PAFIDO-800312 format. One record per residue (C-alpha): residue in three letters; x, y, z. Coordinates in steps of 0.2 Angstrom, whole numbers. Layout:
// PAFIDO-800312
+---------+-------+-------+-------+
: residuo :    px :    py :    pz :
+---------+-------+-------+-------+
:     ALA :     X :     Y :     Z :
...
+---------+-------+-------+-------+
// end
This chain:
// PAFIDO-800312
+---------+-------+-------+-------+
: residuo :    px :    py :    pz :
+---------+-------+-------+-------+
:     UNK :  -169 :   149 :  -135 :
:     UNK :  -150 :   148 :  -138 :
:     UNK :  -138 :   139 :  -127 :
:     UNK :  -130 :   155 :  -121 :
:     UNK :  -147 :   163 :  -117 :
:     UNK :  -151 :   147 :  -107 :
:     UNK :  -135 :   148 :   -97 :
:     UNK :  -138 :   167 :   -94 :
:     UNK :  -155 :   163 :   -87 :
:     UNK :  -148 :   148 :   -76 :
:     UNK :  -134 :   160 :   -69 :
:     UNK :  -147 :   173 :   -64 :
:     UNK :  -157 :   159 :   -55 :
:     UNK :  -141 :   153 :   -46 :
:     UNK :  -136 :   171 :   -41 :
:     UNK :  -153 :   174 :   -33 :
:     UNK :  -152 :   157 :   -23 :
:     UNK :  -134 :   162 :   -18 :
:     UNK :  -140 :   177 :   -10 :
:     UNK :  -152 :   167 :     1 :
:     UNK :  -140 :   154 :     5 :
:     UNK :  -126 :   165 :    10 :
:     UNK :  -138 :   174 :    22 :
:     UNK :  -144 :   157 :    29 :
:     UNK :  -135 :   141 :    23 :
:     UNK :  -148 :   131 :    32 :
:     UNK :  -162 :   138 :    21 :
:     UNK :  -171 :   121 :    16 :
:     UNK :  -182 :   130 :     4 :
:     UNK :  -167 :   137 :    -6 :
:     UNK :  -159 :   120 :    -6 :
:     UNK :  -175 :   112 :   -13 :
:     UNK :  -176 :   125 :   -26 :
:     UNK :  -158 :   122 :   -31 :
:     UNK :  -161 :   104 :   -33 :
:     UNK :  -177 :   107 :   -44 :
:     UNK :  -167 :   119 :   -55 :
:     UNK :  -154 :   105 :   -58 :
:     UNK :  -167 :    92 :   -62 :
:     UNK :  -174 :   104 :   -75 :
:     UNK :  -158 :   112 :   -82 :
:     UNK :  -144 :   100 :   -81 :
:     UNK :  -146 :    86 :   -94 :
:     UNK :  -129 :    80 :   -95 :
:     UNK :  -110 :    83 :   -91 :
:     UNK :  -107 :    95 :  -105 :
:     UNK :  -119 :   108 :   -98 :
:     UNK :  -113 :   105 :   -80 :
:     UNK :   -95 :   108 :   -86 :
:     UNK :  -100 :   124 :   -95 :
:     UNK :  -109 :   130 :   -80 :
:     UNK :   -95 :   125 :   -69 :
:     UNK :   -83 :   136 :   -79 :
:     UNK :   -94 :   151 :   -78 :
:     UNK :   -97 :   149 :   -59 :
:     UNK :   -78 :   148 :   -57 :
:     UNK :   -75 :   164 :   -67 :
:     UNK :   -88 :   172 :   -55 :
:     UNK :   -79 :   164 :   -40 :
:     UNK :   -96 :   159 :   -34 :
:     UNK :   -98 :   151 :   -17 :
:     UNK :  -115 :   143 :   -20 :
:     UNK :  -115 :   132 :   -35 :
:     UNK :  -129 :   125 :   -46 :
:     UNK :  -116 :   114 :   -55 :
:     UNK :  -112 :    98 :   -46 :
:     UNK :   -95 :    89 :   -45 :
:     UNK :   -86 :    85 :   -61 :
:     UNK :   -75 :    72 :   -52 :
:     UNK :   -86 :    62 :   -40 :
:     UNK :   -77 :    50 :   -29 :
:     UNK :   -88 :    36 :   -20 :
:     UNK :   -80 :    25 :    -6 :
:     UNK :   -89 :     9 :   -10 :
:     UNK :   -81 :     0 :     4 :
:     UNK :   -67 :     0 :    17 :
:     UNK :   -67 :   -19 :    17 :
:     UNK :   -51 :   -28 :     9 :
:     UNK :   -47 :   -45 :     5 :
:     UNK :   -29 :   -44 :     9 :
:     UNK :   -26 :   -48 :    28 :
:     UNK :   -16 :   -44 :    37 :
:     UNK :   -16 :   -27 :    28 :
:     UNK :    -2 :   -22 :    16 :
:     UNK :    13 :   -17 :    25 :
:     UNK :    12 :     1 :    22 :
:     UNK :    -7 :     3 :    23 :
:     UNK :    -8 :    14 :    38 :
:     UNK :   -27 :    17 :    36 :
:     UNK :   -31 :    -1 :    39 :
:     UNK :   -18 :    -3 :    52 :
:     UNK :   -27 :     9 :    64 :
:     UNK :   -45 :     6 :    58 :
:     UNK :   -56 :    -4 :    70 :
:     UNK :   -70 :   -10 :    58 :
:     UNK :   -74 :   -11 :    39 :
:     UNK :   -90 :   -11 :    29 :
:     UNK :   -98 :    -6 :    13 :
:     UNK :  -106 :    11 :    10 :
:     UNK :  -125 :    13 :    15 :
:     UNK :  -137 :     9 :     2 :
:     UNK :  -147 :    25 :     7 :
:     UNK :  -131 :    36 :     4 :
:     UNK :  -129 :    28 :   -13 :
:     UNK :  -147 :    31 :   -18 :
:     UNK :  -145 :    50 :   -14 :
:     UNK :  -129 :    52 :   -24 :
:     UNK :  -134 :    40 :   -38 :
:     UNK :  -143 :    54 :   -49 :
:     UNK :  -128 :    65 :   -48 :
:     UNK :  -116 :    53 :   -56 :
:     UNK :  -123 :    56 :   -73 :
:     UNK :  -118 :    74 :   -72 :
:     UNK :   -99 :    70 :   -69 :
:     UNK :   -85 :    69 :   -81 :
:     UNK :   -77 :    56 :   -70 :
:     UNK :   -85 :    44 :   -56 :
:     UNK :   -72 :    35 :   -45 :
:     UNK :   -78 :    20 :   -35 :
:     UNK :   -64 :    17 :   -23 :
:     UNK :   -58 :    23 :    -7 :
:     UNK :   -50 :    14 :     8 :
:     UNK :   -55 :    -4 :     2 :
:     UNK :   -56 :   -16 :   -12 :
:     UNK :   -70 :   -12 :   -24 :
:     UNK :   -72 :   -29 :   -31 :
:     UNK :   -78 :   -35 :   -14 :
:     UNK :   -94 :   -26 :   -18 :
:     UNK :  -106 :   -37 :   -28 :
:     UNK :  -117 :   -23 :   -34 :
:     UNK :  -102 :   -11 :   -37 :
:     UNK :  -108 :    -3 :   -53 :
:     UNK :  -126 :    -1 :   -49 :
:     UNK :  -123 :    17 :   -44 :
:     UNK :  -117 :    21 :   -62 :
:     UNK :  -129 :    10 :   -72 :
:     UNK :  -138 :    25 :   -80 :
:     UNK :  -123 :    35 :   -85 :
:     UNK :  -117 :    37 :  -103 :
:     UNK :  -100 :    30 :  -104 :
:     UNK :   -96 :    41 :  -119 :
:     UNK :   -99 :    56 :  -108 :
:     UNK :   -94 :    50 :   -90 :
:     UNK :   -79 :    40 :   -87 :
:     UNK :   -80 :    27 :   -73 :
:     UNK :   -64 :    23 :   -64 :
:     UNK :   -58 :    13 :   -49 :
:     UNK :   -42 :     6 :   -41 :
:     UNK :   -40 :   -13 :   -36 :
:     UNK :   -27 :   -25 :   -30 :
:     UNK :   -33 :   -37 :   -45 :
:     UNK :   -34 :   -52 :   -34 :
:     UNK :   -53 :   -54 :   -37 :
:     UNK :   -52 :   -51 :   -55 :
:     UNK :   -62 :   -66 :   -61 :
:     UNK :   -67 :   -70 :   -79 :
:     UNK :   -85 :   -64 :   -75 :
:     UNK :   -79 :   -48 :   -67 :
:     UNK :   -68 :   -44 :   -82 :
:     UNK :   -83 :   -46 :   -93 :
:     UNK :   -94 :   -35 :   -81 :
:     UNK :   -80 :   -21 :   -82 :
:     UNK :   -80 :   -21 :  -101 :
:     UNK :   -99 :   -22 :  -102 :
:     UNK :  -102 :    -8 :   -90 :
:     UNK :   -90 :     3 :  -101 :
:     UNK :   -78 :     6 :   -86 :
:     UNK :   -65 :    18 :   -93 :
:     UNK :   -50 :    16 :   -82 :
:     UNK :   -44 :     4 :   -68 :
:     UNK :   -28 :     6 :   -58 :
:     UNK :   -21 :   -10 :   -51 :
:     UNK :    -9 :    -8 :   -36 :
:     UNK :     5 :   -21 :   -36 :
:     UNK :    19 :   -12 :   -27 :
:     UNK :    32 :   -26 :   -32 :
:     UNK :    39 :   -34 :   -48 :
:     UNK :    43 :   -51 :   -41 :
:     UNK :    34 :   -64 :   -30 :
:     UNK :    46 :   -62 :   -15 :
:     UNK :    44 :   -43 :   -13 :
:     UNK :    25 :   -44 :   -17 :
:     UNK :    23 :   -57 :    -2 :
:     UNK :    33 :   -45 :     9 :
:     UNK :    22 :   -30 :     5 :
:     UNK :     5 :   -37 :     0 :
:     UNK :     6 :   -55 :     8 :
:     UNK :    -3 :   -62 :    -7 :
:     UNK :    -1 :   -73 :   -23 :
:     UNK :     9 :   -63 :   -36 :
:     UNK :     7 :   -76 :   -50 :
:     UNK :   -12 :   -76 :   -47 :
:     UNK :   -14 :   -57 :   -49 :
:     UNK :    -2 :   -57 :   -65 :
:     UNK :   -13 :   -70 :   -73 :
:     UNK :   -29 :   -60 :   -68 :
:     UNK :   -22 :   -45 :   -77 :
:     UNK :   -17 :   -55 :   -92 :
:     UNK :   -35 :   -62 :   -92 :
:     UNK :   -42 :   -44 :   -93 :
:     UNK :   -31 :   -39 :  -107 :
:     UNK :   -35 :   -55 :  -117 :
:     UNK :   -54 :   -53 :  -115 :
:     UNK :   -53 :   -35 :  -119 :
:     UNK :   -43 :   -39 :  -135 :
:     UNK :   -55 :   -54 :  -140 :
:     UNK :   -70 :   -42 :  -139 :
:     UNK :   -61 :   -28 :  -149 :
:     UNK :   -64 :   -16 :  -134 :
:     UNK :   -52 :    -1 :  -131 :
:     UNK :   -59 :     0 :  -113 :
:     UNK :   -55 :    -1 :  -100 :
:     UNK :   -38 :     7 :  -100 :
:     UNK :   -28 :     0 :   -86 :
:     UNK :   -13 :     4 :   -76 :
:     UNK :     0 :    -4 :   -64 :
:     UNK :     5 :     6 :   -49 :
:     UNK :    18 :     5 :   -36 :
:     UNK :    20 :    14 :   -20 :
:     UNK :    39 :    16 :   -20 :
:     UNK :    50 :    14 :    -4 :
:     UNK :    67 :     9 :     1 :
:     UNK :    62 :   -10 :    -1 :
:     UNK :    56 :    -9 :   -19 :
:     UNK :    64 :     6 :   -27 :
:     UNK :    77 :    -5 :   -36 :
:     UNK :    63 :   -15 :   -45 :
:     UNK :    56 :     1 :   -53 :
:     UNK :    63 :    -4 :   -70 :
:     UNK :    57 :   -22 :   -69 :
:     UNK :    40 :   -15 :   -64 :
:     UNK :    39 :    -5 :   -80 :
:     UNK :    43 :   -20 :   -90 :
:     UNK :    30 :   -30 :   -80 :
:     UNK :    17 :   -17 :   -84 :
:     UNK :    22 :   -19 :  -103 :
:     UNK :    21 :   -38 :  -102 :
:     UNK :     4 :   -39 :   -95 :
:     UNK :    -3 :   -27 :  -108 :
:     UNK :    -6 :   -11 :   -97 :
:     UNK :    -8 :     6 :  -104 :
:     UNK :     0 :    15 :   -90 :
:     UNK :    13 :    13 :   -77 :
:     UNK :    12 :    24 :   -61 :
:     UNK :    23 :    27 :   -46 :
:     UNK :    19 :    36 :   -30 :
:     UNK :    31 :    39 :   -16 :
:     UNK :    28 :    32 :     2 :
:     UNK :    19 :    47 :    10 :
:     UNK :    23 :    56 :    26 :
:     UNK :    12 :    53 :    42 :
:     UNK :     7 :    63 :    57 :
:     UNK :    21 :    61 :    69 :
:     UNK :    12 :    50 :    81 :
:     UNK :     7 :    38 :    68 :
:     UNK :    24 :    31 :    62 :
:     UNK :    25 :    13 :    66 :
:     UNK :    36 :    -3 :    64 :
:     UNK :    28 :   -20 :    60 :
:     UNK :    34 :   -37 :    56 :
:     UNK :    28 :   -49 :    43 :
:     UNK :    37 :   -66 :    43 :
:     UNK :    55 :   -61 :    44 :
:     UNK :    53 :   -44 :    36 :
:     UNK :    53 :   -29 :    48 :
:     UNK :    45 :   -14 :    41 :
:     UNK :    50 :     3 :    48 :
:     UNK :    38 :    16 :    40 :
:     UNK :    50 :    31 :    43 :
:     UNK :    65 :    21 :    38 :
:     UNK :    57 :    16 :    22 :
:     UNK :    53 :    33 :    16 :
:     UNK :    62 :    40 :     0 :
:     UNK :    69 :    55 :    10 :
:     UNK :    82 :    43 :    17 :
:     UNK :    89 :    39 :     0 :
:     UNK :    87 :    54 :   -12 :
:     UNK :   101 :    49 :   -24 :
:     UNK :    94 :    31 :   -26 :
:     UNK :    77 :    39 :   -28 :
:     UNK :    83 :    50 :   -43 :
:     UNK :    93 :    37 :   -51 :
:     UNK :    80 :    23 :   -51 :
:     UNK :    65 :    34 :   -56 :
:     UNK :    75 :    42 :   -71 :
:     UNK :    80 :    24 :   -76 :
:     UNK :    61 :    18 :   -75 :
:     UNK :    56 :    34 :   -85 :
:     UNK :    68 :    30 :   -99 :
:     UNK :    63 :    12 :  -100 :
:     UNK :    45 :    16 :  -101 :
:     UNK :    49 :    28 :  -116 :
:     UNK :    59 :    14 :  -124 :
:     UNK :    44 :     2 :  -123 :
:     UNK :    31 :    16 :  -128 :
:     UNK :    22 :    14 :  -111 :
:     UNK :    14 :    29 :  -103 :
:     UNK :    23 :    34 :   -87 :
:     UNK :    17 :    44 :   -73 :
:     UNK :    26 :    50 :   -57 :
:     UNK :    25 :    65 :   -46 :
:     UNK :    38 :    64 :   -33 :
:     UNK :    42 :    77 :   -20 :
:     UNK :    57 :    75 :    -8 :
:     UNK :    55 :    93 :    -2 :
:     UNK :    50 :   110 :    -8 :
:     UNK :    66 :   113 :   -17 :
:     UNK :    70 :    95 :   -25 :
:     UNK :    55 :    89 :   -35 :
:     UNK :    53 :    77 :   -49 :
:     UNK :    38 :    77 :   -61 :
:     UNK :    40 :    64 :   -74 :
:     UNK :    25 :    61 :   -86 :
:     UNK :    25 :    56 :  -105 :
:     UNK :     6 :    56 :  -108 :
:     UNK :     2 :    59 :  -126 :
:     UNK :   -14 :    67 :  -131 :
:     UNK :   -22 :    51 :  -139 :
:     UNK :   -19 :    42 :  -122 :
:     UNK :   -27 :    56 :  -112 :
:     UNK :   -43 :    53 :  -121 :
:     UNK :   -54 :    39 :  -114 :
:     UNK :   -72 :    35 :  -115 :
:     UNK :   -76 :    49 :  -127 :
:     UNK :   -70 :    62 :  -113 :
:     UNK :   -59 :    75 :  -121 :
:     UNK :   -46 :    83 :  -110 :
:     UNK :   -50 :   101 :  -105 :
:     UNK :   -37 :   114 :  -107 :
:     UNK :   -30 :   120 :   -91 :
:     UNK :   -39 :   134 :   -82 :
:     UNK :   -29 :   150 :   -78 :
:     UNK :   -40 :   157 :   -65 :
:     UNK :   -34 :   165 :   -49 :
:     UNK :   -42 :   151 :   -38 :
:     UNK :   -27 :   142 :   -31 :
:     UNK :   -37 :   125 :   -29 :
:     UNK :   -53 :   122 :   -38 :
:     UNK :   -57 :   105 :   -29 :
:     UNK :   -70 :   113 :   -18 :
:     UNK :   -79 :   118 :   -34 :
:     UNK :   -75 :   103 :   -45 :
:     UNK :   -74 :    88 :   -34 :
:     UNK :   -83 :    79 :   -19 :
:     UNK :   -78 :    63 :   -10 :
:     UNK :   -92 :    53 :    -2 :
:     UNK :   -85 :    42 :    12 :
:     UNK :   -92 :    25 :    17 :
:     UNK :  -100 :    33 :    33 :
:     UNK :  -109 :    46 :    22 :
:     UNK :   -97 :    61 :    26 :
:     UNK :   -93 :    72 :    11 :
:     UNK :   -76 :    80 :    10 :
:     UNK :   -69 :    91 :    -4 :
:     UNK :   -54 :    79 :    -8 :
:     UNK :   -44 :    65 :     0 :
:     UNK :   -31 :    78 :     6 :
:     UNK :   -44 :    86 :    17 :
:     UNK :   -51 :    71 :    27 :
:     UNK :   -55 :    82 :    42 :
:     UNK :   -65 :    95 :    32 :
:     UNK :   -82 :    87 :    32 :
:     UNK :   -95 :    97 :    22 :
:     UNK :  -109 :    87 :    29 :
:     UNK :  -117 :    69 :    30 :
:     UNK :  -128 :    62 :    17 :
:     UNK :  -137 :    50 :    29 :
:     UNK :  -146 :    65 :    37 :
:     UNK :  -144 :    79 :    24 :
:     UNK :  -149 :    81 :     6 :
:     UNK :  -135 :    83 :    -7 :
:     UNK :  -137 :   102 :    -9 :
:     UNK :  -137 :   105 :    10 :
:     UNK :  -120 :    97 :    10 :
:     UNK :  -114 :   104 :    -7 :
:     UNK :  -119 :   122 :    -3 :
:     UNK :  -120 :   122 :    16 :
:     UNK :  -110 :   133 :    27 :
:     UNK :   -94 :   123 :    28 :
:     UNK :   -93 :   121 :     9 :
:     UNK :   -95 :   140 :     7 :
:     UNK :   -82 :   143 :    20 :
:     UNK :   -69 :   131 :    12 :
:     UNK :   -72 :   139 :    -6 :
:     UNK :   -69 :   156 :     2 :
:     UNK :   -53 :   151 :     9 :
:     UNK :   -47 :   144 :    -7 :
:     UNK :   -48 :   161 :   -15 :
:     UNK :   -35 :   167 :    -3 :
:     UNK :   -16 :   166 :    -4 :
:     UNK :    -8 :   156 :     3 :
:     UNK :   -19 :   141 :     5 :
:     UNK :   -22 :   134 :    22 :
:     UNK :    -8 :   123 :    30 :
:     UNK :   -17 :   107 :    27 :
:     UNK :   -16 :   109 :     8 :
:     UNK :     3 :   112 :     7 :
:     UNK :     8 :    94 :     6 :
:     UNK :    -4 :    92 :    -9 :
:     UNK :     7 :    87 :   -25 :
:     UNK :    -5 :    97 :   -36 :
:     UNK :    -3 :   113 :   -25 :
:     UNK :    16 :   111 :   -26 :
:     UNK :    16 :   109 :   -44 :
:     UNK :     4 :   124 :   -47 :
:     UNK :    15 :   135 :   -36 :
:     UNK :    29 :   132 :   -49 :
:     UNK :    17 :   133 :   -64 :
:     UNK :    -1 :   139 :   -62 :
:     UNK :    -7 :   130 :   -77 :
:     UNK :    -3 :   113 :   -70 :
:     UNK :   -18 :   101 :   -67 :
:     UNK :   -17 :    84 :   -58 :
:     UNK :   -14 :    70 :   -71 :
:     UNK :   -27 :    60 :   -61 :
:     UNK :   -40 :    73 :   -64 :
:     UNK :   -36 :    72 :   -83 :
:     UNK :   -37 :    53 :   -85 :
+---------+-------+-------+-------+
// end
């Protein structure tokens, strides 16, 4: 039987199950049948991706395909205490722990279907001893494993493990280009983290490995914006493949805060780039030009408001390819946001949300529900239905991907393309 015949048969089965699950999203028998179909019919990410494309073209609300981009919050613990000066999530969080083993076990078999598996969330992944157990059975040529880290726990053994496991991409957050600013923002040893990054680059080179690609990232604010050019040069010096900038984001009105570290008074609202638009534009263009001079891949998506935007990126095709994963051509469907079809974020407490921009939109919890009960349950179907409408709900309108797509429907998040 040909691949096209197989897919046609799979889609027929999916449509029949969709009929049952739209009538009754709690139909456990239908969810069990969906799981059995997956185990028989989805051998790898390629078929999952092809099935996803067809389901998107049908605007299906119940999916046999599983997330292409699967995020797993391995821990909310962090080794930086007190928290980084702008880390509002840890400022207001009462406790931290690793994700439950039972939740990991439920999600483990789905990692092999994904194009990308991310192992970070609100904490430092390298604090988790068995961080890579969830992806031990994936094929690194088909599925790219990524995570973000502060780099302070990047020992020689961890460097070797990252390379041995075929990790495709690591984002290291520094937020400063010199020891003084690093201490203000991250309260840690700048020299140690720089040496750790150089160690990773050295071991990678000694082994002749092209992976992992790694990035230095900076959350830009008033305090560090004049270091952006220096930060680009630092990324080049330590052997990074990318440099990335993100603007200090807005908060709900009641959550803006002031805090003090040593003699540095941090006023969250006062540090936002909206206060210094001219300096923002000047320094980011300088950093962009310097990265081009050095041949360093540069990413920045900055939005001061709906009318003033800056999207700077110089990612060549050969850099976009990593771990054998070729970049998919942008889709041009009439779905304004595809994340509820293509992605899932499993939080430390077992909750599953469509993406990090929708933290309150919980699809279900893997502690007491099966994967398909969450993935194709009532809330998941409702959110997918909403994404077929125009405009998107208010909660989505601060998303940088959504803003970019309003200007150009073919735009995809560069983070989705890594």
